[in-house]
Structure formats: structure tokens, C-alpha cells
Steps between C-alpha positions, in 0.01 A plus 500: 500500500693427184813703450647592160714242312723757331581857575694744277718751687500822294813652663876451543765519768457428871123535501465247215711255702298568813170432333639189327596358836150545631337365191722185502437456876138462418576236243405736216713526182677828461547670167771765444536764234830662414670767292835448313699631797318257735555194291704329766335672805417322820121520454533334155709218631267445799176492298339182368459674165642817356421705183706755316349847459772630260736791530543727803279794444243508780207585272577188293573275798371527855245774410364325188148400604402319168824299499463393856137401460584308184773304689258428784244365266744288306648340809146460651578702814180546706623807679755779490686640801640856415738538793571870564583776253453450124144396440403430861281821530388532138117447481531439119697187582233383743237558231710313247527207731129502563427512122736208446344289772817515709480573869703814609654433845434846638206741556208561262542761237256743662697517828823521315380787288362688809810458713748506213423861434584718806262777401208272454578302821502826701177599358344159560608486868432863595124436575597198699661713764856370434757748626718648217707809426393798292544467127454677167417332163464631148709553182848663504362852471262442790768345717738797441220752566367333815828367651509791749182389662693242697797637703842379392659248505260301263532156343453453127391140438400285208132409508593148382831477687641260748826354618649841578497613140323804362545705822665840562510740787475878429618722791403815313362615156849518353509279192157357588408469128817294438429279811146434365632422157767254615260325739242470219761373263618237745142399565434458126812292455441257783118489542368600152315800652654843539232633737633663808351676808609700800457421869625644821835368608516397855824600664696214679237231449512132563397267214301208635294259298245238587496163319136387418353182355147495351326207344211459241251445780513847670756404766782740571778476767829679561835360582618797700748765397844550353704810562663623179631838607865456396481609142724648232332713228169364623621144438485278809831337588431357854173366627412336825209351694363582751546877480701623794301826477133401549313458817264202532207740476620668176603162348136373563347825349723480196419127440134572533524789248686291256237225517221759461676634186532145351132422574389836354643408158426130504868399514572130433869426527818589681552882513659764709347820634760761559488787756712797595525549881589834654696555824174492694412162355213642285485282191395608142410271202774511243411236242415134454731258317287237330765225492744311704767741640872481476520493884235230560763260650515691827136455553533132422778453751307653789164346418598165350260559206602438145348798317566375153329169575208693647471691171479174318236358730295815463522499121384133496183605692594380844366704796743632753553260783702767702316659791601847601480448872738199479778687307804618678836646436784297643852629524649765263600485134710745302552506123786681316477543121833438336530734198753537216591852573784710619427688826834689485405643153159634589342146476544486131383164347783258463420234236774281387667159537544352845834315564388347827167429682473332841187506717510500881369189679353443842194425701203730432664661200295510182616616158253566227717511189485437119867405462693195611849626424701794363314634197443811291263762637331664203422864464154458365357343818445621856837512703361273776725204513335314792342542848683400816249424782576397866278409791581535876302475817558879553570800270856526641571127441366537145714812443820331623425198287452722192832687562691168507314370192582812298863467608500159339310590188767534235458640148795609289522659161218745535421758767226411752338657808598218729771695705265801513220275643735346754605842625138623498392199729765615746399865492377623838190660344395166368590315818293742706213524242554879474450562132252574223477456126763765475764275669698446182500870404628595849747223565634362173790746481596406860469125433710520181768710684516229773538219231779703332681562831487131593626393162781764512606387841566148374874468425539443123733210554213295647283464180809533289695199630175305525441540123864394427476199731170393359659525155799292593325245716216424251707527182530127474123462459475804269292701740495873533731736317767227488313309244521805267868573567726368217798482740305242711457282190862492395621473867720731689646550844801665649643468850400857574214669307407870499125532424326824406144597468233752602230504760228752428754660259761533775831343410593199703820292510619203713766227478449127526821343635380147546196296411466139620175304512282803544728681748642826392770725642410859399670841523254783501614855559836364627327282754504123508178304507410138499182398310354154486213420254264297708228472235496585129210402289294658226448867608599445857832541689574457863842608622680499833722812490729530802273267701187718409229319291367703212217422263474623137272455191689542177413522132611656176377585157651459141642851513742413786297683764494320836247528774567418864239515774636549850290584808202583279688744266595437143846610385603527138831338441717464204827327424718723289686195370188378331384674188127547435322640196588844396337754729304802368683817573345780691333533836131529592368782708186459720274582212653289217734773361845405365807713504508527119154650482308182414195446718439123539220318672594394854299175454338297226152621414269663255491871392151634568547880458764730341494857614782657288595544134827534306650847547309576821675674786454314828574574865654270756230295665255542217315179415613389143289185478327239695598126506255247632666212684341230721158694518675820601556828315857628526579856403830533318629841568776726351814480718623837378378809310551440130357458155332177361709388214306188427205295624589136434176320598126516426200464719419130559850384428660237739839617637764341720754641742754574220261665258586866423166691539608858441823678407563834674777749429599743773 
């Protein structure tokens, strides 16, 4: 069998890097494409060739079929791998590849069309006896009229959806028309098809999926299951294999059903059949994702099979050489998705510039990432930064390993869900496998309260003096905040120094009486301490404080904001003797309101809908406009009753976190 000589990867980020590694392992040349924002991205640097798409607009870059096909033809790529997202489930892209004589590394267009539309897939499999929930299809008027035929709660879903997008739950008929509209709008934005349908929502379900592989010779196998029940807003955040929920009998039946579905539609690549499982372990067909999944690494770790390489073999015409009876799951794998989002602030997207990035290391730890160092996370892409995956001989061993890895995964400058995931992994409901897809809805408040409590119980002098000691100890090399402090350039020192700053906006003061060769005599709250700096290197500080060894990760930005990680928590630290750039006056409330009546966006993004006009009276909590950021709609609401004095933005306009959206007078 002859493999391809050159493959173009039509994607970005961690999945592009993942595919490039598989391609180059097979001694095939990898071709990358990139937008302006990704000019220096990891996938571009890794590839054997890279081609500029121009700009940052998705329609003109990673979703531009003619441009991608043209690049593939000019560089003489024989095949294109789409990764996941973007064009990976677009049958028009498959047809364009076929027309250009380029092999699409994925399923045939017919199977993709059939499974890509949830309405059509349900209809196609109904006669095959595949178990599924009750559903209603039709136009908006029909859906509104017939919604009562299925008892609430119901799920409104995008027919062409996937990846947790285009999904809403309606618990009653209140605002049902608005829910249908917003789901349809999101579906149109992300999938190019605003068609939605209604299906029965299963209370407290488990979300379990089966990985399948089918070739071009009629052979289909499955690689067992992944449990994906820990979700937030229908977006998976933790996946594991094997499922701790299934019995061997149910596992076998689900695998057989998934294979039957794949054979029914003539599936010929890697794909995933997703099921909902109720408390009695009855399973129902949910959808089929006709691509490699974000969570495919957990299957690879427990089966030893490289799914991306299998995709390439299949696309090259090779028959499957894997036999179902010989496949086994060995050990247990868990994946955590690391997102740029703020759990404390309702998981709002958190694009921005990192000041520090450090990955955990260790045996059986795998990180699928698209970055090598601190970088900028852009608002026009998905908030997924990377995937942290661990393997252990048992679920508990894997869980403990994941907790440790999360503790040593350090990202400063933007908010992430790392601390949230760490606390989740230690939650008794997760440990005992006593949860459903509603876990995050039920326990996020509790998890966040625990994180806040832990952080609040840390004495402010610990991260405070760590930041100062890092500043002093590393100032000769220009590291950290010291490199930006003019006093450290002109030189200063007194026998006794009183130093002031804030930790999480709490004032902090201590005195340095003596500093000799990394040893400091400190006075904190009228108590004497001895601190010895054992290690101080870029971003890392190890201190022996009164014979206790402490470890810190430290960074700072150009505004004079410092970040100190201690025991898995990030503390904001600031030296009040160092001036940063002028700060913007006013304080944000939870919905983006400012004390002077200006409503600003809580994150960079794009305005997709404006609900108010100048002169209109508004009520507290009323949605003024909607800002899309990182593939998520964010309602910007009025913080108070008032009158709209001015609307400062237009639909389609890109905004940042200091842009005044609306002015309200009380």
C-alpha cells in the first residue's frame, strides 16, 4: 500500500499539531495553513510547509473552501485532513476535494450528510430499530405549535450542530419562541444552517459514546466507549475511558449498535456514535460525529491504537487490520479540557495575553496543545487551550495523577478552568461515580465556593512576600516585575526597607531588615521571619521560610500586575511602589455595567444582536445586546432600571473589554 507523500491539515491549534505529528511519523510531508493571528503558531512552525490564508475572519480563512483547495493544489498535497470543527463535517468540502482530485481524510460525503443532520440521521436509523428519544421536526411555527406533544423538559437542538453548540433546554413554554430563535441563530452562525428540532430531554442522563473505525472495504469495528457526562453548557470538559458506569453486557450491546449504525450508512473513517444512557442503563442514539473527536486521546491511551494514523490508512485505501475480538481496554485514561474561561464569573470566555505558561510533566501524562509558551488567546477562536490526558492502571490512580498534574499546570495572565477542574476531580460525587450530565449545574457553585474559601484562608503575606522576594532575587537578570521597575535599574537599597503592595486588592506591608546572599530577615505583622531563597529562576521561586519549604510560580505583565501561584491558587499581587499604565476608572458589575452608567463588554468579541434603541426605558436584568466570544453568546444585561442615552456599537462590530457598548442614565 502506498501512502500519501504530502497532506494538508485544514485546521489550527492543538488538533492541527496532533495531526501533523501523526503525518510526520508516517514520513509524510505536513502542510499547514494559517491566519494572521496564527502566523507564529506552533502548528505553523512544526509543519514542513505553511501557507498564509490572509486576515482573521473565519469565512476568509479556515472556512474558505476555494482558498484551501487552491493552496492544496498549488503545493501538490494529495490529501487533506480536516481535524475537528471548522470544515471537518462539511460535505461541500468533501465534494470540493473530490472534484479537485484530492483525497479527503474522513468519511464519504453521503455518510457525512446523513449523520451531519440530526433530523435526517434520526429518520434514516428509525427503521433500523436503533433506540432513540421522541422528537418533533418542522418549521418554527410547527415547533411552537407541537412542542406540547412531548412533556417538558425538552431539548431544542440544531439539526447540523455538534460540539455542544446549538443546544438549549426548555423546562416550560415560557420564552420558548425566544429559545428557538437563539438556538437557530447560533446554529446559523456556526454551522451555516439554522434548522432546529425538538426532542425529549432525558433527566439525569449519562453521555457515553462509542469510537468506530470503518474502511472502504465494508469492515467496521469499535474501540469501546468514552464517558463524557461531565459537561458545562452541553460542552464536554472531562472524558474518560472505560466508562465507570457501564456493565460488560451494556458495553457490548452499545458497541454492537454503534457498529450496526456505521455499517448501515457505509461509514468509512474514524467516527463517534453518541448515546444518552438513563439510570436503568437503557441507551438512546443521540448523534454521530463524522470526524475525529476532541477526546480521542483517552481511547488511544487505553487501546494503544493511533486513531489519526488509522484515518490516514483508511483514506489511502488500506483495509482495517484490527480484529474486534483481539481489542481490549487496558487501564484507565482521563482527559481534562483546559479552557480560557473564568469559572468564578459564570465561565465567561477569557481571551487575552498570557504572562506565564508551564505544562506538567511526568510518566503517562499527555498534553495535546497548540502552544509552546505564553501567548495570546484570541476571541475569534474556540476557548480550548489544550487537553491534559493521564493514564493509570485504575480509575483512582488516573484521578490522583490528574489532580497532581492540574496542580502543576500553570497559566497566568488570563483566567482558566484549571483550579475548577482540580477541585472537580476531588469532588466526592466524581470519585464515587455518582453524577450525570447535570453535575456542573448542581455542583459548580459549591466547587467555586470551596476554591474561594481555600484561597481566602491563605495568609496574604505568603504570596505577597513571594512576589517581592522573586522581584529582588531575580532583578539582576531582569526577570519578573523587577526588570520593569526603574528603581532596580538605577540601584537602591537601605538597611531597613518598608515594602507595600496588595494581594487580591488587600493591602500588605512588610519590612526587610537584612538581605545577604539570598537570605532575608523579614518582619511581617510585627513577627520576625527568616526566608532563604533556595531557587529563583524564570517564573519559579523556591523559598525556605522559617524552615518550611514553599514553592511558587511568579509572573507579571506590562501594567505592573503580578501573578503568584501557590498550592494551585493564583493570587493577584501588585507593588504599590511600581507605577503601571493609567488604570481605567470605574468598577465592573457581574454583567458588564460600570458605575458611571456605561455598559462595557466583559470580554473581547463581536456584537451579534442589539435589542434596544436610544431613548428606550429598560429594566434591571433586561438583555441589551448579545456579544459573541469564543463561540459562545453572552447576554449583556442592564445592571439597573434606566434610560438608554446612546448605543455606541453596531451589529457585527468587534469590541474589546474596554469598549463602551451602551450608555444608560438612571
